[in-house]
N, C-alpha and C positions, 0 to 999 in steps of 0.2 A: 413491201408493196407500196403502191401509189397511195399517198394520204387521201387524195380526192376519192379514190375508189373505196377506201375504208369508210370515208364519210358517207358516200353514196350507199354503201351496204347497210348503214344504220337507218336508212329511210324505210318507213313501213310500207307494206304492200298496198296495192289499190284496194284489195278486199278488206284489209284492216281499216283503212281510212274511211271507206264507205260506211262501215259500221259506226263510225264516230261523227259523221257529218250532220246528223240530226235533221232539223228543219232549217231551211235557208231563206234568204231574201236577196232579190236582184236590185242592184243600183241602176235601174233602167233609165233609158233616154238621157244619159249623162255623158260618160266618156265614149258612148257609142253614138252620140249625136253626129249624124252624117251631114256636114255642111260643105257643099261643093263650091260655094262662091267665096270661100275664104282661102287665102294663099297658104302655101307650105310654111311660111315663116310667121303666120299669125299666132298670137299668144295662145297657149293651151286653154286658158280660161275662156277665151272667146268660143272655142269649140265646145267645151264642157257645158257652157250655159246657153248654147245656141238653140236648143229646143225648149228653153224657158225654165229649166231647173236651176236652182241656186248652186253656187260653188260647193262642192262636197267638203264637209268638215269632219274633224275627229269626233265632235259632239254628236253628229248624225250616226256615226258608226257605234259610238258608245251606247246610244239609244237602242240600236238594234241588238247589240250584245246584251244589254241589261234586260231586254224583254225576254231573252231566252233563246234567241236564234244562235245557231252554232256555225253557220256557213254564210258567206256573202259571195255572190257571183257578181263580177265586175265586167259587164259587157263593154268591149272596147273596140272602136273602129281605128284601123291603122292606115288604110289606103290613102287617105288625104294627108298623111304625115310621111309619105315616102316621096323622095325626090326623083328626078329623072333616072338616077342610077339605082333606084330602089333602096336608098339609104334612109333609115328612120331619123326623123327630127329628134335631136337629143333632148330638147326642152319638153317635147311630148312624152318621151320615155321617162324623164325625171318626174313629171306630174303623175303619170300612171303609177310610178313607184311610190310616190307620196301617199296616194289613196290606198294602194296595197298595204303599205306600212301601217296606216291607221288600223287596218283589220288585223294584221299580224300582231300588233301591239296589244290587241284585245284577245289574243289567243283564239282567233277565229280561223276556220278554213276559208281559203280564198280560191275561187275559180276565175281564172283569167283567160279570156278567149279572143278570137277575131270575130268581129260582129259587123253586120251591114257592109260586107265586102262583095255583095252579089253583082255589082257592076263589072267586076273583073274576075271573080272566082266563079266561072261559068262551067258547069259540069257537062261538057260535050267533048267528043274525040277531037273535033276541029280546034277547040281552044286549049286542050290539055297540054300541048307542047309549049305554049306560051305562059300558061298559068302556073304550071308546076315549078319552074325555076324561081319565079317571083314569090310564090308561096313558101318555098324552101328558104329563100333569102330572108323573107320576113320572119319566119319562125327561128332561124338561126340567130337573128338579132334580138328577138324577144328572149330567147333562151339564154343567150350570153348575158343579158342584162339581169336575169333573175336566177342564174345558175346556183348561187350560194344560199338561196332560200331553202328552208327545210320542208318537210313533207306536208306542212299546212298549206302550201301553195300547190294548186292543181292547174295544169294547163288544159285548155279545151281547143282542139284544132280549128274548128269552124262552128258557126252558130246554126243556121238553117240552110245549108247549101242546096240550091234548087234551080230549076229552069224558070227564072223570074219573067213574068209577063207572058207566059205561055199557058195553054190549057192544062199542061202537066204540072204547073207550079205546086199546087196543093193536093194533087190527086195521086201521089206516089211516084211521080216521075216516069221515066222510061228505063228499060233494062240498061241502055247506054249511060244515062245520067246516074243511075245507081252505081254502076260499075266505076264511073269516073270519080264519084264521091269517095268510094272506097280507096281509089288510087291517091286522091288528094289527102285523105286522112293518113295513109301510109307514108306519103312523102313528108308531111308535116312531122309525123312521129320520128322518122329517120333523122330529120334535121335537129329535132330536140335532143335525141339521144347522142348525136355526134358532138354536141357541145360539151359533153362530159360532166364532171362534178356531180352534184345531186340530180342533174337531169338524166344521168344514166339509169336511174330507177324511179324518177318522179312519176306519180300517177298522172295519166293523160286521158282526158275524156274525148270521145269522138262521136259525132252524131250519125244517125242514119240519114238518108236523103230527106231534106227538109226537117230533120229531127222528128220525123213522123213515126208514130207507133202503129202504123198499119201493118198487117201481116206481111204484105209484099215488101215493104221497105225493111222491116226487121229481118225477114228471112234472107234478103239479099245483102244484108250488112256483113262485111267480111272483117274478121278480127286479125290484125297482124300477129305474127309470132312474137308475142311480147306479154310478159306476165303482169304488167302494170297498166293495162288498158281498162277504161270504164266506158260503157256505152251510154249515150245521152239521147233522151227523147223529151219532147215537149208535149204536155197533155192537159189542155184546157178542157177538162171533162166534167160533166157532159156538155158538149159543144153548145147546144141551143140555150142551156141555162147559163153557162159560164162565159160565153164569148159573143154570141150572135145578137146583134142589135135589132135585127128584123123580127126577132122573136121575144120582144119585151114582155109578152104575156106568159112566156115560160120563165117564171120568176120564183117558183117554189121547188124545193128539193128535200128529199128525205123519206120517200116511200120505200117499202121493202124492195120493190123492183129497182128503184134508183140505186139502192145500196148493192143489190145483186149485180147490176150492170157494171158498176165501178169495180167491184171485186173481180169480175170476169176480165175486165180490161187490165187491171193490175197483175192478175195471174198470167196473162198473155205476155206482159213485159218480163216478168220474173222468169217464166219457163223458157221463153225464147232465148234470152241472153244467158241463162244458166246453161242451156244446152250448148251454147257457144263458148262457155267457160269464162264469162266476164260478168262482173256486177253491173248494175244499171242505176243511173241517177236521172230523176225527172228535173231537168234544169230550168224549166219554166212551167208553171201552172198558176191558176188563180181564177177569179170570177169577177165580172164587171158589176157595177152598181146599178141595179134596177129598182132601187128603193126597197130592198129586200134583205136587210142586214141579217135578220135571224136565220133565213135559209142559207145565206152565204156562210154564216158562221157554222151552221150545222154541217154543211158540205166540207168546210175547211177542216173541222175536227175529225170527221169520219175519214176523209181522204188521207190525212197524215197518219192517223191511227192504222188504217188498212195498209198503207204503204210501208210504215215502220214494221208492221208484223211480217212483211215480206222482205225486210232489209233494204228498202228503197228510199233513199233520202229525196226530199222534194224541196224545190226552191221557188218561192212565190215571186211572180213578176210584179214589181212595183215601179211604176213610172211617175208617181207623184201626181196623178190625175184622177179625180174622184167625183166628178159631176154625175148627177143622176140621169139615167137613160141616154147616155152617150156612149160611143164606142171607146174601147181601150181604157176603161175607167178602173184600173187595177190598184190605184193608190191606197196605201194603208197609212203611211207616215207622211205628215205634212213637214217637208224638210225645211220650210222657212220658220215655222213656230216650234218644231220638234214635239208637236202634239199628234196623237193618232186620229186620223179621220174615222177609223172604225176599230176602236180598242177591242170590241167584242170579237171581231174576226182575228185580230192579232192574238188575243187570249186563246181562241179556239185552236189556232195553229199550234201554239205551244202546248196546250192541253193534249192535243192529238199525239204529240211526241211523248209526253209524260204518261199517257195511258199505257204505253208499252214499256217504258223505261223507269 
């Protein structure tokens, strides 16, 4: 038999991998920095640091590993690195590999995705015929570059595919857009599998419309006929505490009702995707800094504990931004000093995992 097929057969299933992923951390606003005024041949580091974050180092990844995290998600934008023939810049691929290798060397699970591609991955019937071949070409190249990696590497087809700039962007989309997101997920998966090797059975995450956990988006999520698919949702919950800056007065969490509401939400994720025959990962979650570290830590521990009880790994969104009472302040690790902005929250996340394991 084909040696590559024998090797692929040794890859663990998506369900087995999800059980091992634990609590994770996002390398946010880094390889996913979307810099449209830089040319195709600009150095990868100029893109990587374009949103103000320092160059990613092995020491940063070691810090995450040593804290007790088991998974690192590497959001990555590829569109700016495609030439007119949709060929990926080799230097960009090489740099992404370097960062992935930092994580693999630390025995971490790695989620590698396509991120901030919304200017061209538009989920409409009108755009489908032009987007699909480009998306397939992109995923073929990514898959070829990483086909020999073992099952610690997980591909994620898309990040938050949605109708950007429309009233439907964050409200669950339309039946058309949800249908086209399913088709894009399936097209990406087909391209991954066709590259062979370990990609024949590699775990592949795919999001609902906008990675939303609403009942509409989850119910309309279609799972391809493939045993190694993982559903992906993002859940900054509860929204007014965790993400909304106009509600800075909503800065405490921990009542019995708070806990009940989160339990109900997590049950909806578990039960909906279990009925579809796939595990689920919460690829982004977190809470912003409203000068309320103790409540944020309480939520972090409860959230991870409750999710782990349901077999759902969670991956904290960290963009290295931590100012008080500003938007998007999810930073936990100061990547310049390698000190924690909020060690209490970091400890709470790991404690949440250990409460169950």
